PyMOL Python script that loads the backbone (N, CA, C, O; Angstrom):
from pymol import cmd

cmd.read_pdbstr("""\
ATOM      1  N   MET A   1     115.808 105.046 122.681  1.00  0.00           N
ATOM      2  CA  MET A   1     114.752 104.659 123.474  1.00  0.00           C
ATOM      3  C   MET A   1     114.839 103.039 123.598  1.00  0.00           C
ATOM      4  O   MET A   1     115.002 102.313 122.617  1.00  0.00           O
ATOM      5  N   ASN A   2     114.714 102.588 124.872  1.00  0.00           N
ATOM      6  CA  ASN A   2     114.683 101.144 125.084  1.00  0.00           C
ATOM      7  C   ASN A   2     113.360 100.453 124.894  1.00  0.00           C
ATOM      8  O   ASN A   2     112.414 100.719 125.635  1.00  0.00           O
ATOM      9  N   HIS A   3     113.268  99.578 123.929  1.00  0.00           N
ATOM     10  CA  HIS A   3     111.939  98.900 123.670  1.00  0.00           C
ATOM     11  C   HIS A   3     112.071  97.457 124.241  1.00  0.00           C
ATOM     12  O   HIS A   3     113.088  96.798 124.020  1.00  0.00           O
ATOM     13  N   PRO A   4     111.069  96.989 124.954  1.00  0.00           N
ATOM     14  CA  PRO A   4     111.022  95.578 125.355  1.00  0.00           C
ATOM     15  C   PRO A   4     110.817  94.637 124.134  1.00  0.00           C
ATOM     16  O   PRO A   4     110.454  95.057 123.036  1.00  0.00           O
ATOM     17  N   THR A   5     111.059  93.426 124.391  1.00  0.00           N
ATOM     18  CA  THR A   5     110.850  92.496 123.248  1.00  0.00           C
ATOM     19  C   THR A   5     109.511  92.002 123.136  1.00  0.00           C
ATOM     20  O   THR A   5     108.698  92.187 124.042  1.00  0.00           O
ATOM     21  N   ILE A   6     109.186  91.296 121.933  1.00  0.00           N
ATOM     22  CA  ILE A   6     107.836  90.719 121.712  1.00  0.00           C
ATOM     23  C   ILE A   6     108.195  89.509 121.091  1.00  0.00           C
ATOM     24  O   ILE A   6     109.064  89.512 120.218  1.00  0.00           O
ATOM     25  N   LYS A   7     107.535  88.302 121.497  1.00  0.00           N
ATOM     26  CA  LYS A   7     107.847  86.962 120.983  1.00  0.00           C
ATOM     27  C   LYS A   7     106.468  86.760 120.162  1.00  0.00           C
ATOM     28  O   LYS A   7     105.342  86.858 120.650  1.00  0.00           O
ATOM     29  N   ILE A   8     106.789  86.453 118.788  1.00  0.00           N
ATOM     30  CA  ILE A   8     105.629  86.167 117.946  1.00  0.00           C
ATOM     31  C   ILE A   8     105.771  84.777 117.267  1.00  0.00           C
ATOM     32  O   ILE A   8     106.854  84.386 116.832  1.00  0.00           O
ATOM     33  N   LYS A   9     104.619  84.043 117.198  1.00  0.00           N
ATOM     34  CA  LYS A   9     104.622  82.710 116.732  1.00  0.00           C
ATOM     35  C   LYS A   9     103.431  82.687 115.636  1.00  0.00           C
ATOM     36  O   LYS A   9     102.324  83.167 115.881  1.00  0.00           O
ATOM     37  N   LEU A  10     103.757  82.103 114.447  1.00  0.00           N
ATOM     38  CA  LEU A  10     102.912  81.865 113.399  1.00  0.00           C
ATOM     39  C   LEU A  10     101.955  80.726 113.672  1.00  0.00           C
ATOM     40  O   LEU A  10     102.467  79.609 113.748  1.00  0.00           O
ATOM     41  N   ILE A  11     100.654  80.830 113.831  1.00  0.00           N
ATOM     42  CA  ILE A  11      99.843  79.774 114.285  1.00  0.00           C
ATOM     43  C   ILE A  11      98.846  79.389 113.129  1.00  0.00           C
ATOM     44  O   ILE A  11      98.190  78.355 113.259  1.00  0.00           O
ATOM     45  N   LYS A  12      98.706  80.124 112.069  1.00  0.00           N
ATOM     46  CA  LYS A  12      97.887  79.803 110.965  1.00  0.00           C
ATOM     47  C   LYS A  12      98.652  79.867 109.675  1.00  0.00           C
ATOM     48  O   LYS A  12      99.590  80.649 109.518  1.00  0.00           O
ATOM     49  N   SER A  13      98.237  79.033 108.756  1.00  0.00           N
ATOM     50  CA  SER A  13      99.022  78.880 107.482  1.00  0.00           C
ATOM     51  C   SER A  13      98.931  80.214 106.654  1.00  0.00           C
ATOM     52  O   SER A  13      97.886  80.863 106.631  1.00  0.00           O
ATOM     53  N   LYS A  14     100.036  80.592 105.991  1.00  0.00           N
ATOM     54  CA  LYS A  14     100.008  81.823 105.095  1.00  0.00           C
ATOM     55  C   LYS A  14      99.413  81.596 103.787  1.00  0.00           C
ATOM     56  O   LYS A  14      99.237  82.582 103.071  1.00  0.00           O
ATOM     57  N   TYR A  15      99.072  80.427 103.362  1.00  0.00           N
ATOM     58  CA  TYR A  15      98.571  80.080 102.028  1.00  0.00           C
ATOM     59  C   TYR A  15      97.084  80.649 101.974  1.00  0.00           C
ATOM     60  O   TYR A  15      96.277  80.485 102.889  1.00  0.00           O
ATOM     61  N   GLY A  16      96.803  81.372 100.738  1.00  0.00           N
ATOM     62  CA  GLY A  16      95.424  81.911 100.536  1.00  0.00           C
ATOM     63  C   GLY A  16      95.288  83.271 101.148  1.00  0.00           C
ATOM     64  O   GLY A  16      94.174  83.795 101.141  1.00  0.00           O
ATOM     65  N   ARG A  17      96.370  83.930 101.707  1.00  0.00           N
ATOM     66  CA  ARG A  17      96.104  85.158 102.415  1.00  0.00           C
ATOM     67  C   ARG A  17      96.280  86.317 101.415  1.00  0.00           C
ATOM     68  O   ARG A  17      96.761  86.104 100.302  1.00  0.00           O
ATOM     69  N   LEU A  18      95.935  87.405 101.767  1.00  0.00           N
ATOM     70  CA  LEU A  18      96.132  88.667 100.990  1.00  0.00           C
ATOM     71  C   LEU A  18      97.659  88.958 100.795  1.00  0.00           C
ATOM     72  O   LEU A  18      98.479  88.644 101.658  1.00  0.00           O
ATOM     73  N   PRO A  19      97.974  89.524  99.712  1.00  0.00           N
ATOM     74  CA  PRO A  19      99.434  89.873  99.501  1.00  0.00           C
ATOM     75  C   PRO A  19     100.040  90.850 100.514  1.00  0.00           C
ATOM     76  O   PRO A  19     101.225  90.781 100.843  1.00  0.00           O
ATOM     77  N   VAL A  20      99.161  91.790 101.011  1.00  0.00           N
ATOM     78  CA  VAL A  20      99.638  92.692 101.977  1.00  0.00           C
ATOM     79  C   VAL A  20     100.052  92.023 103.176  1.00  0.00           C
ATOM     80  O   VAL A  20     101.055  92.370 103.799  1.00  0.00           O
ATOM     81  N   HIS A  21      99.213  90.952 103.561  1.00  0.00           N
ATOM     82  CA  HIS A  21      99.462  90.140 104.909  1.00  0.00           C
ATOM     83  C   HIS A  21     100.602  89.275 104.624  1.00  0.00           C
ATOM     84  O   HIS A  21     101.264  89.000 105.625  1.00  0.00           O
ATOM     85  N   LEU A  22     101.008  88.771 103.518  1.00  0.00           N
ATOM     86  CA  LEU A  22     102.173  87.999 103.197  1.00  0.00           C
ATOM     87  C   LEU A  22     103.346  88.820 103.408  1.00  0.00           C
ATOM     88  O   LEU A  22     104.323  88.346 103.988  1.00  0.00           O
ATOM     89  N   GLU A  23     103.327  90.170 102.930  1.00  0.00           N
ATOM     90  CA  GLU A  23     104.361  91.072 103.204  1.00  0.00           C
ATOM     91  C   GLU A  23     104.646  91.334 104.605  1.00  0.00           C
ATOM     92  O   GLU A  23     105.799  91.520 104.993  1.00  0.00           O
ATOM     93  N   CYS A  24     103.617  91.355 105.393  1.00  0.00           N
ATOM     94  CA  CYS A  24     103.851  91.617 106.808  1.00  0.00           C
ATOM     95  C   CYS A  24     104.568  90.325 107.477  1.00  0.00           C
ATOM     96  O   CYS A  24     105.417  90.427 108.362  1.00  0.00           O
ATOM     97  N   LEU A  25     104.150  89.189 106.976  1.00  0.00           N
ATOM     98  CA  LEU A  25     104.859  88.053 107.519  1.00  0.00           C
ATOM     99  C   LEU A  25     106.312  87.984 107.139  1.00  0.00           C
ATOM    100  O   LEU A  25     107.155  87.522 107.907  1.00  0.00           O
ATOM    101  N   LYS A  26     106.601  88.467 105.902  1.00  0.00           N
ATOM    102  CA  LYS A  26     107.995  88.546 105.505  1.00  0.00           C
ATOM    103  C   LYS A  26     108.786  89.573 106.238  1.00  0.00           C
ATOM    104  O   LYS A  26     109.963  89.354 106.524  1.00  0.00           O
ATOM    105  N   GLY A  27     108.169  90.722 106.564  1.00  0.00           N
ATOM    106  CA  GLY A  27     108.781  91.729 107.305  1.00  0.00           C
ATOM    107  C   GLY A  27     109.089  91.354 108.815  1.00  0.00           C
ATOM    108  O   GLY A  27     110.038  91.824 109.442  1.00  0.00           O
ATOM    109  N   LEU A  28     108.231  90.510 109.285  1.00  0.00           N
ATOM    110  CA  LEU A  28     108.404  89.946 110.673  1.00  0.00           C
ATOM    111  C   LEU A  28     109.365  88.868 110.697  1.00  0.00           C
ATOM    112  O   LEU A  28     109.800  88.515 111.793  1.00  0.00           O
ATOM    113  N   GLY A  29     109.779  88.263 109.583  1.00  0.00           N
ATOM    114  CA  GLY A  29     110.793  87.150 109.486  1.00  0.00           C
ATOM    115  C   GLY A  29     110.090  85.769 109.738  1.00  0.00           C
ATOM    116  O   GLY A  29     110.762  84.832 110.169  1.00  0.00           O
ATOM    117  N   LEU A  30     108.725  85.622 109.474  1.00  0.00           N
ATOM    118  CA  LEU A  30     108.197  84.451 109.685  1.00  0.00           C
ATOM    119  C   LEU A  30     107.933  83.650 108.322  1.00  0.00           C
ATOM    120  O   LEU A  30     107.363  84.196 107.377  1.00  0.00           O
ATOM    121  N   LYS A  31     108.320  82.503 108.284  1.00  0.00           N
ATOM    122  CA  LYS A  31     108.290  81.706 106.923  1.00  0.00           C
ATOM    123  C   LYS A  31     107.415  80.354 107.150  1.00  0.00           C
ATOM    124  O   LYS A  31     106.591  79.988 106.312  1.00  0.00           O
ATOM    125  N   LYS A  32     107.625  79.757 108.161  1.00  0.00           N
ATOM    126  CA  LYS A  32     106.925  78.418 108.442  1.00  0.00           C
ATOM    127  C   LYS A  32     105.883  78.566 109.486  1.00  0.00           C
ATOM    128  O   LYS A  32     105.896  79.498 110.290  1.00  0.00           O
ATOM    129  N   LEU A  33     104.936  77.590 109.465  1.00  0.00           N
ATOM    130  CA  LEU A  33     104.163  77.399 110.578  1.00  0.00           C
ATOM    131  C   LEU A  33     104.702  76.894 111.815  1.00  0.00           C
ATOM    132  O   LEU A  33     105.452  75.920 111.879  1.00  0.00           O
ATOM    133  N   ASN A  34     104.290  77.600 112.831  1.00  0.00           N
ATOM    134  CA  ASN A  34     104.723  77.261 114.215  1.00  0.00           C
ATOM    135  C   ASN A  34     106.210  77.872 114.503  1.00  0.00           C
ATOM    136  O   ASN A  34     106.818  77.641 115.548  1.00  0.00           O
ATOM    137  N   GLN A  35     106.678  78.615 113.529  1.00  0.00           N
ATOM    138  CA  GLN A  35     108.020  79.280 113.733  1.00  0.00           C
ATOM    139  C   GLN A  35     107.801  80.484 114.620  1.00  0.00           C
ATOM    140  O   GLN A  35     106.809  81.208 114.537  1.00  0.00           O
ATOM    141  N   SER A  36     108.870  80.661 115.539  1.00  0.00           N
ATOM    142  CA  SER A  36     108.822  81.758 116.430  1.00  0.00           C
ATOM    143  C   SER A  36     109.868  82.693 116.240  1.00  0.00           C
ATOM    144  O   SER A  36     110.976  82.256 115.928  1.00  0.00           O
ATOM    145  N   VAL A  37     109.669  84.088 116.399  1.00  0.00           N
ATOM    146  CA  VAL A  37     110.670  85.028 116.436  1.00  0.00           C
ATOM    147  C   VAL A  37     110.577  86.046 117.490  1.00  0.00           C
ATOM    148  O   VAL A  37     109.475  86.401 117.906  1.00  0.00           O
ATOM    149  N   GLU A  38     111.666  86.531 117.942  1.00  0.00           N
ATOM    150  CA  GLU A  38     111.696  87.563 119.112  1.00  0.00           C
ATOM    151  C   GLU A  38     112.206  88.764 118.517  1.00  0.00           C
ATOM    152  O   GLU A  38     113.316  88.761 117.984  1.00  0.00           O
ATOM    153  N   LEU A  39     111.387  89.937 118.569  1.00  0.00           N
ATOM    154  CA  LEU A  39     111.771  91.219 117.973  1.00  0.00           C
ATOM    155  C   LEU A  39     111.564  92.258 118.869  1.00  0.00           C
ATOM    156  O   LEU A  39     110.862  92.034 119.855  1.00  0.00           O
ATOM    157  N   ARG A  40     112.092  93.444 118.686  1.00  0.00           N
ATOM    158  CA  ARG A  40     111.986  94.586 119.594  1.00  0.00           C
ATOM    159  C   ARG A  40     110.556  95.083 119.405  1.00  0.00           C
ATOM    160  O   ARG A  40     110.030  95.078 118.291  1.00  0.00           O
ATOM    161  N   ASN A  41     109.904  95.529 120.549  1.00  0.00           N
ATOM    162  CA  ASN A  41     108.466  96.062 120.415  1.00  0.00           C
ATOM    163  C   ASN A  41     108.470  97.461 119.959  1.00  0.00           C
ATOM    164  O   ASN A  41     108.325  98.386 120.758  1.00  0.00           O
ATOM    165  N   THR A  42     108.645  97.656 118.592  1.00  0.00           N
ATOM    166  CA  THR A  42     108.498  99.113 118.032  1.00  0.00           C
ATOM    167  C   THR A  42     107.183  99.303 117.517  1.00  0.00           C
ATOM    168  O   THR A  42     106.419  98.352 117.348  1.00  0.00           O
ATOM    169  N   PRO A  43     106.871 100.520 117.251  1.00  0.00           N
ATOM    170  CA  PRO A  43     105.611 100.889 116.602  1.00  0.00           C
ATOM    171  C   PRO A  43     105.488 100.188 115.301  1.00  0.00           C
ATOM    172  O   PRO A  43     104.414  99.693 114.960  1.00  0.00           O
ATOM    173  N   GLU A  44     106.580 100.129 114.543  1.00  0.00           N
ATOM    174  CA  GLU A  44     106.512  99.366 113.165  1.00  0.00           C
ATOM    175  C   GLU A  44     106.130  97.868 113.250  1.00  0.00           C
ATOM    176  O   GLU A  44     105.284  97.316 112.547  1.00  0.00           O
ATOM    177  N   VAL A  45     106.904  97.275 114.247  1.00  0.00           N
ATOM    178  CA  VAL A  45     106.515  95.790 114.452  1.00  0.00           C
ATOM    179  C   VAL A  45     105.064  95.606 114.879  1.00  0.00           C
ATOM    180  O   VAL A  45     104.288  94.816 114.341  1.00  0.00           O
ATOM    181  N   ARG A  46     104.763  96.438 115.929  1.00  0.00           N
ATOM    182  CA  ARG A  46     103.265  96.423 116.461  1.00  0.00           C
ATOM    183  C   ARG A  46     102.202  96.570 115.419  1.00  0.00           C
ATOM    184  O   ARG A  46     101.158  95.922 115.483  1.00  0.00           O
ATOM    185  N   GLY A  47     102.478  97.465 114.408  1.00  0.00           N
ATOM    186  CA  GLY A  47     101.609  97.689 113.366  1.00  0.00           C
ATOM    187  C   GLY A  47     101.420  96.441 112.383  1.00  0.00           C
ATOM    188  O   GLY A  47     100.305  96.161 111.942  1.00  0.00           O
ATOM    189  N   MET A  48     102.595  95.686 112.053  1.00  0.00           N
ATOM    190  CA  MET A  48     102.450  94.594 111.345  1.00  0.00           C
ATOM    191  C   MET A  48     101.790  93.395 112.167  1.00  0.00           C
ATOM    192  O   MET A  48     101.085  92.581 111.571  1.00  0.00           O
ATOM    193  N   VAL A  49     102.005  93.300 113.439  1.00  0.00           N
ATOM    194  CA  VAL A  49     101.402  92.299 114.196  1.00  0.00           C
ATOM    195  C   VAL A  49      99.860  92.634 114.324  1.00  0.00           C
ATOM    196  O   VAL A  49      99.031  91.724 114.286  1.00  0.00           O
ATOM    197  N   ASN A  50      99.506  93.909 114.472  1.00  0.00           N
ATOM    198  CA  ASN A  50      98.102  94.203 114.593  1.00  0.00           C
ATOM    199  C   ASN A  50      97.306  93.846 113.230  1.00  0.00           C
ATOM    200  O   ASN A  50      96.136  93.463 113.252  1.00  0.00           O
ATOM    201  N   LYS A  51      98.044  94.008 112.062  1.00  0.00           N
ATOM    202  CA  LYS A  51      97.442  93.755 110.882  1.00  0.00           C
ATOM    203  C   LYS A  51      97.074  92.269 110.586  1.00  0.00           C
ATOM    204  O   LYS A  51      96.093  91.965 109.908  1.00  0.00           O
ATOM    205  N   ILE A  52      97.946  91.348 111.152  1.00  0.00           N
ATOM    206  CA  ILE A  52      97.838  89.917 110.866  1.00  0.00           C
ATOM    207  C   ILE A  52      97.694  89.280 112.159  1.00  0.00           C
ATOM    208  O   ILE A  52      98.152  88.149 112.319  1.00  0.00           O
ATOM    209  N   SER A  53      97.069  89.928 113.152  1.00  0.00           N
ATOM    210  CA  SER A  53      97.025  89.239 114.562  1.00  0.00           C
ATOM    211  C   SER A  53      96.122  87.956 114.560  1.00  0.00           C
ATOM    212  O   SER A  53      96.244  87.136 115.469  1.00  0.00           O
ATOM    213  N   TYR A  54      95.251  87.783 113.584  1.00  0.00           N
ATOM    214  CA  TYR A  54      94.383  86.580 113.477  1.00  0.00           C
ATOM    215  C   TYR A  54      95.274  85.390 113.095  1.00  0.00           C
ATOM    216  O   TYR A  54      94.834  84.251 113.247  1.00  0.00           O
ATOM    217  N   MET A  55      96.434  85.587 112.634  1.00  0.00           N
ATOM    218  CA  MET A  55      97.415  84.489 112.197  1.00  0.00           C
ATOM    219  C   MET A  55      98.540  84.236 113.165  1.00  0.00           C
ATOM    220  O   MET A  55      99.377  83.355 112.968  1.00  0.00           O
ATOM    221  N   LEU A  56      98.541  85.040 114.232  1.00  0.00           N
ATOM    222  CA  LEU A  56      99.668  84.946 115.189  1.00  0.00           C
ATOM    223  C   LEU A  56      99.405  84.765 116.636  1.00  0.00           C
ATOM    224  O   LEU A  56      98.284  85.074 117.040  1.00  0.00           O
ATOM    225  N   HIS A  57     100.280  84.310 117.470  1.00  0.00           N
ATOM    226  CA  HIS A  57     100.161  84.262 118.768  1.00  0.00           C
ATOM    227  C   HIS A  57     101.382  85.102 119.395  1.00  0.00           C
ATOM    228  O   HIS A  57     102.512  84.732 119.077  1.00  0.00           O
ATOM    229  N   PHE A  58     101.251  86.158 120.225  1.00  0.00           N
ATOM    230  CA  PHE A  58     102.288  87.001 120.676  1.00  0.00           C
ATOM    231  C   PHE A  58     102.238  87.200 122.080  1.00  0.00           C
ATOM    232  O   PHE A  58     101.168  87.141 122.686  1.00  0.00           O
ATOM    233  N   GLU A  59     103.452  87.461 122.708  1.00  0.00           N
ATOM    234  CA  GLU A  59     103.563  87.801 124.085  1.00  0.00           C
ATOM    235  C   GLU A  59     104.625  88.918 124.130  1.00  0.00           C
ATOM    236  O   GLU A  59     105.559  88.949 123.329  1.00  0.00           O
ATOM    237  N   GLU A  60     104.427  89.909 125.182  1.00  0.00           N
ATOM    238  CA  GLU A  60     105.319  90.841 125.376  1.00  0.00           C
ATOM    239  C   GLU A  60     106.221  90.487 126.538  1.00  0.00           C
ATOM    240  O   GLU A  60     105.772  89.789 127.448  1.00  0.00           O
ATOM    241  N   PHE A  61     107.434  90.916 126.559  1.00  0.00           N
ATOM    242  CA  PHE A  61     108.404  90.672 127.610  1.00  0.00           C
ATOM    243  C   PHE A  61     108.989  91.925 128.143  1.00  0.00           C
ATOM    244  O   PHE A  61     109.829  91.881 129.041  1.00  0.00           O
TER     245      PHE A  61
END
""", "prot")
cmd.dss("prot")
cmd.show_as("cartoon", "prot")
cmd.util.cbc("prot")
cmd.orient("prot")
């Protein structure tokens, strides 16, 4: 199955967040504030993005 990509940018600090939310950041590959990554738009990635959407800015391609 061909998945389009999604560009994700961390716009809020990871400090003081729930441990589960920090694991989502790690799974997405985000470590620093204002860092961007481009990932395949799979259900797994979408689930992580939805869980921590208040910390992210994302665009679909």
